[in-house]
N, C-alpha and C positions, 0 to 999 in steps of 0.2 A: 504494500500499500504506499503510495507516494503522497507526500505532503506539499501542498501548493504554498508557496510563501509569497506574499505581495509586498512590494517595497513601496513605501509611502515617500513621495517626492519631498525632498528638503528645499525649502525656499533659500536661495542664495542672495545675498546682499553684497552689492559692490561697495568700496570704500566711499565715504561721503564725498571727498574732493574728486575722486575720479568720475563719479556719477555726475556730479555738478558740472565739471569741465566738459565731459562728453555731451551731456544734454545741452549745455550752454552753446557749444559749437554747432550743434544741430540747429537751435534756434537762430543763431547768427547766420548760418548758411541759408536758412529760410528768408531772413530779412534781406541778405544780399541778392538772392535770386529774385526777390520781389522788386529790387532796385532795377535789375536788369530787364525785368518784364514791364516796368513802367519807365521807359526812357525819359519821359518829360520830367520826372522827379530828378533824375541825374542831371538832365540838361540845365534845368534852372539852378541847381545847386553849384553848378560849374560856372554859369553865366553871371550870377550875382557878384562874386568876388572879382571876376575879370572887369566888370563894370566899375567896381570900386577903384581898381588899379588905374584904369584909364581916366576916370573922372578926377581923382585926386592928383594924378601925375601931370595931366594936360590942362586941367581947369584951375585947380587950386594950388598946384606946385609952385608956380611963379610968385605967388603972393605969400608964401610961408618961408621965411628964411631959417636957416639952420645955423645956429651960433658956431663960430669957429670953422665953418666949411663953406667956402665961396665957389665951389665947383659947379658947373652947369647941371650936373645930374645929382647934387648934393641931396635934394629933397626925395628924389626917387630912390637913392640908397637908404635914406632914412625911412621912407614909407613902407618898403616892402616887408620888413619884419612885423610892422604894425598890421599890415594886411593879413599876413600869416597868422598873427595872434587873434585878430578879429574873426577870421574864418574858422579856426579850429574852435574858438569860443561859441560859434553859432551852431556847432554839433550838438549842443544841449537842447536847442530848439527842435532838432529832428527827433531826439529821443522823447521829448515832451509830447509832441504830436503823434508820433508813432505809437507810443504806448496808450495813449488816450484813445486812439483810433482802434486798436486792438481790444480795449476793454469795452468800448462802445459797441463794437460788433459782436461781442461775446466770445471772441477767441480765447481770451485769458480764461474764461470759465471752462472752455474745452481743454486748455492745458492743465488745469486743476484736476480734471477728470482722468488724466493720463498718469501712468507710473513714472513720473519723471521728477527730477529734484526741483524743488520749489524755487531756488534762486536762479535757475537756469534761464528763466524768461528775461530776468533783468540783465544776467550776464551776457546772453546772446544779443540782446537789444543794444547795449552800450558797446559791445565789442564791434558790432556791425556798423553803428554809426561812426565810431572811431575809425574803422578800417576804410570807410568811404573817403575819409580825408587824405589818404595816400594819393588817390587820383586828383583830388581837388588841389593839394599842395604841388602836384607835378605840373598841372596846368598853370597854376599861379606862377611857379617858377619860370615857366616858358614865357608867360606873359611879362613877367618882369624883366627877363632878359631881353626881350624885344624892346621894351621902353628904357633900357639902359642900366638896369640893376646887374651887379656882379658880385659873386662871392669872393671876398678878399682875405679870408683868414684860413684857407687850407681846406682840403677835402675832409679830414677827420673832424674838425670843428663844425663843418656843414652837416655831416651825418648825425653829430651829437644834437645840433640844432633842431633838425627835422625829428629826431626821436623825442626831444622835449616837447615839441609841438604836438606830436601824436599822444604823448602821455597826458598832456593837458587836455586834449580832445577827449580822451577816455575818462579823465576826471570829471569834466564839466557835463559829460553824457550821463553820469549817475546823478548829478544834481537835476538835469532835465527830466530823467526818468522818475525821480521822487516827485517832482511837481506834476508829471503826467499821471502819476497814481491817484491824485486827489482832484483831477478835472472831470466835470461831469460830461463833457462832450469834446470832439476835436476842435470845434470852432473856439471855445473857451481856451482850450490848450494852446491854440495857435497864438492867441494873444499873450497868455501867461508865460509862454515859452520865450517870447521876445522882450516882454516889458522890462525885464531886469538886465537884459544883455546890452541893450543900447546904451544906458547910462554907465554901465560898467566898462563898455568898450571905449565910449568917447571921453570919459573922465579918466583918461590915462595918457601915456605918452605915445600911444598908437599912430596918431596923426599930427600932433603937434608937440614940440618940446615942453616939458613940465614947466620951466621957468617962464614961459609965455602966458601961463594960466594965473588968474588972480591968487592972492597968498593963501586964502583958506582951501581954494581948490587944489593947490599944490600938494597940501598935506594929504587930501584925499587920493590924488593920483599917485603919490609916492607910496601909498599903502595898498594900492590897487594890485591884485595878483596878475592882471594883464599887463601892467607896467613892468613887473619883474620879468614876466616871460618875454616880452618885447625887447627889454634891455639885455637879457641873456642871449637872445637870438642876434 
């Protein structure tokens, strides 16, 4: 007489960080594919910073002197790090609107029903929004080169500057994601995602030297994180 033995399957759990990173990359891939399938989104995200470069370089550049530098392209050399800083800061707005739209459509509720790590949605969203800045920074660099901007401190420092910009983009994307979690709809998120970025960007050394601002604004600009980012670049 033979005895039948049944084996009860044992649930296996993955390490928390391994699960989170894997699921986060899956969500990031989904967001990047969405960008490719909606080319208008990528197009306008590239056009806006290019317009800023051309506008400030050719319209306002001649009216903004740079202390200690009288070269013809002095303002364009000064402008490009500011444009880089402004552009990566605006990655936060993409996170705000994208996350609010996913919540409004019920996609976040679907993610909650899946066997996935809870932080993966935020990790994937912020990583994808920061990754898009690689292409944006490339287009901006080409545009800057056309208008007269040059890298003057070596290739290694240039690579470190670009890495710092991408790190800043990833950091502010988390702030944008946090705002997007509390927005009732994408329309409100669109306003909330930008309302704090404009003063943060323009009350800095991104477009004009700090010493050209009123005394009390110089204190604000000096402590602005974008000023530190632009100065480092």
